[in-house]
N, C-alpha and C positions, 0 to 999 in steps of 0.2 A: 515551373518552379519562380520563387521571388528573385530578383536581382536584390547582388550588394549596394545599399546606397548609402545615401550620410545624413538622412532626415527620416523620422519613424513619428508619424503622426495618425493617431485612432480616427478614421470616417466612415461614417455608415455609406452603405452602397449605393452608387449611381443608378441613375434612369436616363432613358433616351432624351425625356425632357430635360432634364439637369443638364446635358450635352447642350443640347439647345441654347437652353439660358446663358448656360458658359458661354458658347458661340456669340452669341448677341451681345454679353457685355463686354466681348473682346475686339467686338468690330464696331462698335458704336461709343465705347464708353470714355469718361477721359481717366488721368493716372489712377488715380482709386480702384476706381471699377474694374481697372484691367487688371490690376494687383491684386483685386478679391477674387478674381474669375482666375488667375493664375492660379492662385493658391487653392481653388478649388479641384481646379484640373490636376493639381501635383496630388492631392489626398486622396484621386478617384485612384489615380495610375499606383500610387504606392498601395493601395489595395485592394488591385488585381485586373480593374479596367485597362484596358486600351486604348480609347479615345482615338483613333487614327485618324479620323474626319479633322480634328483638331487642328493637325502638323501644319497643314498649309494656309488655313487663318491665323498662324499662329506667325508663320513666317511673313505674312503679308502685313499684319495689323499691328504687332507687339516688336516686330525685329526696332522698326523705323522710332519704335518710343525712345525718348531723352530722360524719360521719369529712372530715377536711382532703382527704386524698389522694384519697378517692374524688369528692370532688365537682369537685378541681379535672382528674382524668381524666375528669370528665361534661361538663365545657365541651369538653376537646380531642375527645370524640367527636362532642357536636354540632356542632362545628366542621368535621368530615371527612364526617359524614354530607349527603346530596342533601337542602338542606330543600325543595326545589319539587318540585311534581308535574309532569306533560309538559307541561301549558298555561301552565308557568312563573309559577303561582301559589301563596305559601306554603303547605304541607301544614297540614291543619288540626290535626295533631296538634303541633305547634309552639307553638298557645295555650294548651296545656296548660304547656306549658315555662316560659312567659309569666309565671306568678306565682310559679313559683319562682325565677326571674331576680329578680322585683322582692323576693322576702324577702330573694336576697342581697346586691342593694343599701343594703337599711336592714337588714341583719345587724351586732350591734356587735361581731364578730368583724372586724378589719381585712382581714386575708387574703383572706379569702373575700370580701369588696366589691370588693379593687384587682384579683383574679383575674377577677373578672365584671367589670368595666369593661376590663377588655381584650379579653377575650372579646369584648365588646360592637363593638370598634373593628373586628372582622371578619363581622359582622353586616349584609346588606344588603338582607333584607326589611321595608321600611315598614310594613306590618301588627305584625309580631313589634316593632319599636323603638318606636313611638306612646306604647304605654302606658306605656313604660320612662322617657320622657323627664322627665317631674317629678322621677322618682327620680335621674338623672343626673346633672339640673341642683344638686337639693339636695347631692352628693356635692362640687359646688366650693366648698364652705364649711366641709366636714370639718375638724378640728381636725389631722387626722392626715396631713402632707403627700404619705404614699405613695397616701393615696387620692385627694388632691387632683389630683397627677401624672398618676396613671390618668383620672381624672374629665374634666381637659383632654384628651386623647386620644381619648377616645368621642365629646365633644363636635365633636371636630374630626370625627372620620369619618364624625357623622351627620352633621354640617353639607356635607360634601363629597360626598355621596350624590346620585344624579340628582333626587331632590325632597326633599332637606335641609335647604333654605331655609325649605321651609314646617313641617317636624319643628321646627326650633328656629329660627325668624326673627332673634330677637335675639343670635342664638351669637358674634358679635363682639364686642358691645358688653357681654357679660358675660363674653368672658375679658379682653376689654381692663381692665375693673374688677378682675379677679382677679390680672392683671399688677402693676398699681399697688399693690395693697397684698401679693404673696406675697412668702415671702423663702427656701424652698425654690428650689435652684439648677435641679432638675430639672421642676419644677412650670413655673419662669418660661420656661424654654427650650421646654417642650412649649406652654405660652401663646404665645410670640413666634413660634413656627414655626407656630402655626393662623391668627395674624392673615397672617404673610408669603405662605401657605398662600390663605387664605381673605379677607383684607380689608388689602389691600397698604398701601393710602393710610395707612391708622391703624398698621401695624407702621412707617411711613415717618415716622409723627407722633412716636409712641413714642421712636422712637430718636433722632431730631432735639432732642425736649424735652429728653432725656437724653443729649446728647452729651457733653458733658463730664463725665458719672460712666461713662461705658463704660469707663474704664480699670480701674476697681472691681470690675465685674461678673463672675463667675464665668466662667471659659475654656468651658465649655458654652455659654452667652448669647453669649459673644464670639464662637464658632465661627458661631454662627445670625445674628449679626449681618451677619460678612464675606460669607456666603450670602446676607442681602438686598442688601448693599452692589450686589455682581456683579448680580444680576438686575435691579437696578433701572438700573445703569446699562448693562447688557447692551439692554432694551429703549427706548434710546436719549433717555432721560430726565435728559438730564443738567443740571439747573437747580440743583440742590444740589451738582452734584459736589466744589466747594471743601471744603464741611464734609465730606462724606463722607471726601475725601482727611485731610481735620485729624483723624479718627475713627481710622482706619489706622495713622497718621503716631504718634497716643496710645499704640496697640498696641504697634507694633514692641518697647517696652521691656516687654511683658506677663511675667509670671514662667512660662507655658506655653509650650513650644518649639514644641505644632502651631501654636496662635494665631501665634506670630511668623513661623511658616514660611507659612502661608494668609496674613497680613497683608504679607510680601513678596510673593505671587504678584498678590493682587489690588490693589498700587499699581501693580504695572507694565503688568496689565491695564488700570488706571485712566487713566493716565498714562506720556507718553512723553518728558515732562520728565527734563533731564538728573538736576536736584535727585531726584525720585523715583526714578529706576532707580539712581542712587549708594546710593540709602537702601538701597532692595532686595538691589542688590552686597551692601554691607555685611551685612546681616543674614545673608544666604545663609556669607560667609564668618565671620561668630561662629559661626554653626551648625555650620560645617562642621568648625573647630577645637574645638568644645564635646562634639560629638557622638562617642560611640564606635563606635557598628553602624557596619559597612560598607556594609551594603545605602544607609542613610540617607545616609551619604557619597555614595556614586555618583548617588543621587538629586539633591541638591546640588549635583552637579557638572554632571548633566546639565541644571540649571536657570541653571546659571551661563552653560553651551554657549549656552543659548535666546540671554541677553540677550547674549553675544559676537554671533550672530547678526544682531541689531537694534541694539544698542549696543554697537560696539566701542571710539567713543573713552573712553567713560564706564571700560567693564570691565578699559581698559591703566592704571588709577588701582588696582586691587585684586590687581593680577597679584603681588605679595609675600605678601600675605595668603593668596590662592590658594598659592603654592609652600607654604607653610607645613604643609599637607594633607601634603604628603612623610614628615611624620612619621609615619602610619600604616604598618603592618607590612604592609599587605594589597597586593600587585603590581596588583592591576586597579584601587584606588584610585590608586596610585601613576601608572601607566600613562594613567591621563583625566585626570590633573593636570598631566602633560609636554605630554598633547597641546593640552590649554586653553591653556595658557603658551605654546606656540611658536605657539598663533595670535593672541598679544599682544604681540608683539616689536614694541619699537619702537628707534629709537636712541637715546633719552633712557634705556629701564628695560632692554637688551639686558645694560651691563655688570654691573648687578647680578644680573641673571638668571643671567648664567656663571659671577658667583663664587661665588652661593648652591648653584648644582649642584659648583662645583667643592668644595665644604665637604661633599658627600652623597657625592664620590666617595670621599673622603679616607676618610671616616667605614666604606664598604663597606670600605677596606683592613684595620680593626678583625677581622675575620672572626668576629663573635657574631651579625651578621645572619641572620636565616633568605633564602635565596636570593638571597644578597649577588652572587652573579657573573652571575645575569639582574639584579637590580637596575642594577648595574654597564655592564652591558650598555645599557640603558634609558637611562641618565643619559648614557654615550659618544653614543651614538643623536641624543640632546637636544643635547649640546655641539654636535657636526658640524652638524645643523640651524643653528642659532644661527653658526656660526663662517663655514657657507658663506652665510646671510643677511647677515651683516655680518661682512666678514673681518677685521677691526680688533679683534675680539675675541679671535680665533685664539692669538694670542701668549701672550696670558695663560694657556692652559689646553693647549697641544700639550706642552709639554715633561713639564706631569703626565702625559698621560696616558699618554707612549709610555714610562711606569714597567710599564703594565699590557701593554706587548707581548708578556713572558712570561707571562701570565694563564694559569690551569689552564683558565676558562672560554674556552675555544675561540672561538665566538660573540662574547665581548666582545673578545677578542684580535684577531681578522678585524675587529670595527669601528673598535678602534684603527687599525689600520693602513691602512684603505681611508682613514682621516679625514685622517692625514699625509698620504697620498699626495696628494689633493686638494687640501690646505689648501699643499702644497710647492709646488704650480703655481701656483695662485691667487695666494699669497701670497711673494713672491720674495725681497722683506725677510728674512724668518726661514728662506731656505733653507741658510744656511751654518752657524748654531745647529741647525737641525736634523738635517740631516747627520750636524754632529757629535757629536749627542745617539743616532742611530738607531745610528752605530758602535761608540761605548760599550755601549749595552745589546744590540747583537744576539745576546752569546752568550746570552743568556736565553730567546731564543725557542725554545720546545717546536713549536710546529707549523708543521706541514710548509704550509701553505697561506699562514700568517703570512709564513714564511721568504722563499717565493717572490716574496712581494708588497714585501717587504724588500729582497729583493734586487735586483729592477728598480728602486725605487726608486735603490738606492745607484749601480745602472748607469746611470741618466737622469740625474742631479744632483748627482752626484760630477764639480764642474769643475774645480776648483782642484788643481795638481800635489800638495801636502800631503793636501787629500780623496781622489785617486784613489789614491796610494801608502796611505793609511789603510786604503782600505776593501779592496786588493789583500790586505792584510796580517790585516786580520780574518777575511777569507774565510779565505787557507791554515789561519791559529789554529783556525779552528769543522773544520776539514777534516782536520787531525792529519797524523801523517808519513805520506808515502807510502812504497812501495803499501799499498793495503787489506789487501791477504792476502800474505804471502810464501811460498814452497815451498821445503822443506829434503831432504837428504838422510837424513838420521837420520830422519826421520819425528815429530820433532818441530817446532814452529814457533810462534811467539808474534807478535803482532799489535807494528808498530813504534813505534806509539801507546801503548802498554798499557805504565805503570810500572811498576819493580818494587817499591812497594811497593802492599800494595792500598788502594785510594781510597774515601776514607768516602762514604755514601749512592750508591754505584756499584756494579751488578753485573757483571761480566763473564762473556758468553756462548759460550763454545768451540765450531766446529766443525767437526770436521773428517774430509776423504775421504781415503783411497789413490788415487793417479795412477800411469800407466806414465809414466817418463821416455822423454827421445831413446834411453838407453845400456839402456832395457830394466829399470832398476830400478825399486825403489817407492819414492815420496814421498808425504808427507801436506801435506796445504794448510791453513792456518787462518784464520780470523778472528775478529776479537773486537766485540763490541758490548757498547759502553758504554750502559746503559738506566737514567737517573739517574732516582731514585725521590722526590727532591724538588725544588724548583726552584729553592728558595734556597741554594744550592751557594753557596759562597764566592768571588769571582770567579777568584783567583790557582788553584783546583785546575783540576785537566785535565779529570777528567770533567763540567766542567760547560760549559768550552767547548767541548765536542766535538758539539756539536747538529746540524750539518750531518752528521758523518762518523755518528753514530749512525742519523739519519734515512734517509741513503744506505743504509747497510749494511742495514737494516729491509728493502730492495727500494723506495725508493722514487726511480725513474731519471725521474720528470718535474722535481721537487726538482734530481738531478744535472743536468739540461738546463737548467735556469734558471740554476742556476751557471756552466755550461761561458758560457752566452749573457752573463751578467753581466759573466767576465772577459774574454769577447772585450771588450764595450763598452768596459771600463776599461784594456783595455790598448789599444786602439785611440784612447781620450783621453789616456792616457797618452803616445803617439808626437806628440800635438799640442802637451803644455804643456809635456814635458819636452826641453829643450835637448840634454840626452846620449842618444846612441844606445845608449850600453853599458847604462844602465840598464834604457831599453826594452824591451831584446831581453834582458835577463837577465827583467822581467817577461813577457814575451813567452813567452819559452823556460819557466818556471815555471807558466804557465797551461795552456799544451800538454801537459808532464808529469802535471796533476791531470785533463784532460782525458782523457788514453791512460789513465791507471790507471783512470780511471770506467769505460772501454768493457772493460779490461781482465777486471774488475769484473765486468761486466751478462754477459760471454760464456764466465765460467770456470763452474764447475758446483759451486762452492761455495754460491752463493746458491738458493732452491728454484725462482724464478722466472728466468728468461735479461731480460734488457732488452727492453724491447719495440721494434718498429723506430720508430718516431716520435723516441723519445729518441736511438734510437743517431744515425738519418738525421740530425737538430739535432745533435749532440754533434759527429759528421765535418762538420756544416757549418762550424761554427766553428774546427775543426782546420784547414780547409783557406782560410778565410780569413784565419786570424793567419799563414799562411804565404805567402800571396798576396792582398794588399789591394790594390783598385781606388779611384779615389777615387770613383764612384757609388755604391759599395759602402760606403764609408766614410760620405758622406752620409746612403743610406739607414738606419745602422745608428745615426748619431749623434743622426738629427735628426729621422727620419719618424717613429721612435716616440710620443716626442715633442708631435709636431705629431697626432698622431691622437687620442691620450689629451686635449689640450688642444681637438681639435673635440668626442671625445665629451661631454666637462664643457658644452661651449657647447653641444649638441643639448640636453643632461637639463637643462639651466638654460632653453632655449628652451622643453621639452614644461611643466616646470612653469609657467610666465609663462602659457602657452595653455591648462591646465588652469585657475589661478587666474580667466583671464580669461572662458572658460568657466561658472565656478560662479558669477560676479558677472555675472547676468544683469538688464540696467538696464532696469527698467521705466519707460515713459514714461506721462504724465498724457494725458488727453484733451485737446484744445484748450478744448473748450466745458464744463470742470471749473468747479464755483463754488469762488472764492477768498476768503476773507473776510480782511480788511486791518482785522488788529486795531489799529494804529494810531489807526484811525478809529473803533475804537467805547468807547465810555466806561467807564471801567476801576475806576471806583469800587465799593468793597467785595471786588475780588479780590486774592487773595493772591498773594506771588513766585511760587509754585510755579502758580496759575493763568494767569499771565501767561507762562511759561515755557513750558506745556504750549499754549497758544494759539499762539506763538513757530510751535512744533515741529510739530504738526497743520499748519499752514501751508504750511510747508516740503518737510511731507512731499505734502501735497496737490501741491504746486507741481513738485516732483521723480516722481510716482509711485511716493510710497513705500506708499500704502495697496492699491496694485493687487494683487492675489493672485497667486501664484506659480502655483498649478496652472491648466493650457490648458483652460477648458471644452469645446470642442472635443475637444480628447485625454478626457476624463470621458466623452464622447457615446460614444465610440468600444467603451468597455468596458461598455454597459447591453447586455443582452441581456433579449430578448422571452421569456416564460415562457409566454403563454396564447396563443389567437386573438384577433382582432378584436370576433368574434362571440361571445364565451364570454360567460357572465355576471358572470362575473369577469374583469376583466384583471390581470395581473399583470408586471412585469419588474422586474431585478434589476441592481444596480449591484455588481461585485464587483470587491474590493480584496484583493490576496496583499499581506502584509508577512511576510517571513522564513518563519516555519513555521506562518503564522497567516493564513485564509481571510474575509474578513466580505462575507457577503451582506446588500446593505440593498435590500430588496422592497418594492415600493409595488402597495400592494394596491385596485384601484378597483373599486367596486360599481356596476355598469352598469345594476341594475334597478333598479325604482319600490319596491321592498319591503325592511324591513330584513331584513340576516341576522344571523342569531344563530348565537354557537358555532360562528364561521368561525376555520378554526385552518392553517396554513401545516405540511403535515406532510414533515421533509422525511428522505432514507436516505441513504446514502455506501457508494459501491463503492471498492476499493484503501485504504491510508491514509490514508484520510481518519477524524476521530473529529466527531460533532454535541457542540457541548459544551451548549449551553441543550435545555430542553424545550421544545417548543413551547405557547401560550397562546392561548386560546379569546378572539376579541373580538365584537363586537359592531360592524355598520358599516350605519350610518344609507343611505337610499337614494340613491345618486349621490355617495356621498362615500369618499374615500382614508385609508387607513391605512399607515405607514410600520413596515415587520416586520423586525427584524434580527436573522441566526443567525451564529453564530461557529463556525467547523468549524476545527480542530486537525489539522493534518500532518503525521504521525510517519514519512515518508521522501518521496523526489521522485521518485515514482512517478506515472505520469498516473492521475489519480484522475476520478470520476465522481457529481455530485451527482444525485440525482431526486426527486422528489417528487408531492404533489398539493394543492389547495385542498380543504377539507371543509368543510360549512357547512349552515345548516338556514334555513327560511323558516316562517311563522307557517302559511300554508296548508295545506304539506305536510310531512307529520308525519317520512317519512323523511330521511335524510342525502343531500345532493348533491356532488358529486367531477367536479372540475375536475383532469387532468390536465397536469403542467407539461412542458415541455420539460427535455431533462436539459442541464446544465451540465457541458461537459468542463473539468478544472483539468489545465494541462500544463506539464511540469516546466520549460520557458522562462519561466513565471512566476515562478518562482525564481530565476532564474539575472539578475544583472544585472552590465554590466560593470565589474572592479574595479582598482587601481593595488596592487602590492606590490613592496618593495624587494628587489634582485635576490638578496643575501642571503640574505633571507626564503624565497624561492621555492625556491633549493638545500636551505635546510635541510627544507622542506617536502616538498621531492621527495624529498631522500635517508629522509625519518621514514616517508612512506608510498609506497606500490606505485602509482602512479597511473599507470601508461604501460600503455597495451592497445590494440592492435593493430586498427585498424578499415579492413575490406576498403571502397574507395572508387569507385564507377564515375562519371566526368566526362568531358565535352567541354571543357573550358577545358585551354587548353594553358600557358597562360602562369602560373608559380608564382605571383609577385605576385596575381595578378588570382583564382589559387584560395585564397590565404591570405585574401583583402580578404572571398571569397563565404563561408569557414568562421567568418570572424569575427561574420558579418551573420547567418548560418543560428543558428549555437549563442549570440549575446550575448554574447560573450566580447569580450577587449580582447586586441591583443598588447601584450607587453611589452617588449620589444626596440624600440629606434627604426628606423622605417622605414628 
């Protein structure tokens, strides 16, 4: 097994010749040659070579050297070599080293003293350390802080050894005395950490006696103070909790941002009082606005999100502070901010939030923002979510957003039109102004999908006579003159929509094919497609208004079918609201002419692909309806579509409500749980924060707030037995899969009456799994247990296997014993968890990736709904479409 070390250097395996070269250089070389030889020796040792013949050479020729580099390398060498014999006792040669170490500890050179003290922190042999203790203690009073700093670390390391309290019985007293008079920040921190680890009550006494001066301490020491407070309060010793909170509150204004961040975390873990949580939230918000590093911002947003889950009422007050983080140019930060803010909406703050988001949308129009289109899409989705939850704010933003229907970012334009569609149904008061706005901006729309949705809105929600007539006129204007192409005897043909003068910002592409007429002569058919190169064309320009024409001439017959359906609905509604039969008949004739022109274009040889059957059937159906309409059909076309949409929205709302209920699982307290009635307690000497905390804790106890979310029974299901009950070492593992990390918490129990030495859990993996940590050696006393954690990285979602064994030694058997472990199979299903995703996002992903794979399935299930449920359960997925 490789020994743990402080140096990792790659080096090729050595040979006997190389060992002899090193030996020769050590014996005869000068300082640099010896240093180079020592480096090669250390590299060989790190790569598994033993080099036993070098030890005596090093003792003879390297120990006396006064070169500082050689002395430093000597200490590294001593750290790496095996300093014990097979029986576990220190090697006799180590006694030779002792005198050299003592000389180093008394050296006039501060560097030599410091590195030697640092080396002693890694020694664990009492026989070697015992004669050095007086020299180590003498260094605690050295004039140079570099030496005092390392002397404290050495005292701490020696005192924490199994029998260290016998080597330096008064170590805590000495260190406490040094702490009282020390001025160097690092030395004070090391001394305080030593007291925290070895004499906690002394550390607490020192802290409380200097509580009013903690704010003036250096940041290193302040961090150590926060660690101590956490440790003390975790051990349920809450006697001085009020004083600890006062100390933490005083540190919230510290100049070090790291201290301030840790203070906020400590405050929340210590107290659940609203005042404390508010102080922590404000601290995180200040850091969010002052820190420029995006990773720091993301971590702070995670902390704020954690506060939201437990203290939503308090977090509602800092919403506007969180929103200021949208100034960050990073999209991930912006996305996280918007997600957090949407979870903190209330009737009180929703108007402020929407107003801020509205200003951000206006900023994206400037065009100097990087990824402005993507950011605008995120803002539109956020405003949409606000308006769905609080319909009263929709009126203030919907007209601004409708300016983006012609956005060059198609995804953002689609989000806007879907928002408009939902708001016009849920907010009847806004219908008239939204329809008028849609008619005014319709010519700007460039994307086929946005056009389809906008046409559907016009067909369903244009109710008055003026609205219907305006909608029909707008559609006709966007289609241009009919027919879409003309045939002439001369062989020359021009699109009737094309102007005499060339149009600025448009390109005319003509396509010509000779056709044979009925009388046998040749003619040419041609059509012109306007390709608009810039969206910001003047509204009066012909090219800017022919958006429907250019899309249909590009072969988009699905859009043509939508145009036909919209015209049919508008004509049918005009017949209801228009008293004059002449006007309605005129509109009907115009609609029929458009539909027949589309069918004629679709069946011509001008376009490379003819009209598809679905669109053809749909347009023919519209033609038949306009020629002969019954009351039942009229009812279906004018009412049923809108009713279906309203039903879909209601189902969506119900589904979201159900998901919210499922998330907020109510945890109940046990009937016999203890509740303290703080009104009956003595309140003398308690601060306002402590009183708040008492009340809050009682409320949480009464409502079951302290019960853990994780179900213990569910946890037991994931424990795997690794060895048999009759094995001398029993092991079981608790497997946690989190995204692409697997954590194995292995419990190892020594079932024998002997001490197991060098016990090691050796693991290996098959498949795309990679072990992160190197295994460590442990010593297990008789009938005791040890928790060992192993981290494994997953590089793909293939099924993998983890296997291994436990290796150990006992004092009476010289060779190593091995217990083979059961294999752990990591299944792909562990990585899959049910999730939701917006319809638009799903379609974008479907278009972006090659998702579709055909899989043959043999099943006895006859019902498709039952089969769907079976697939959902088997694959651990979720059906996005409502049932």
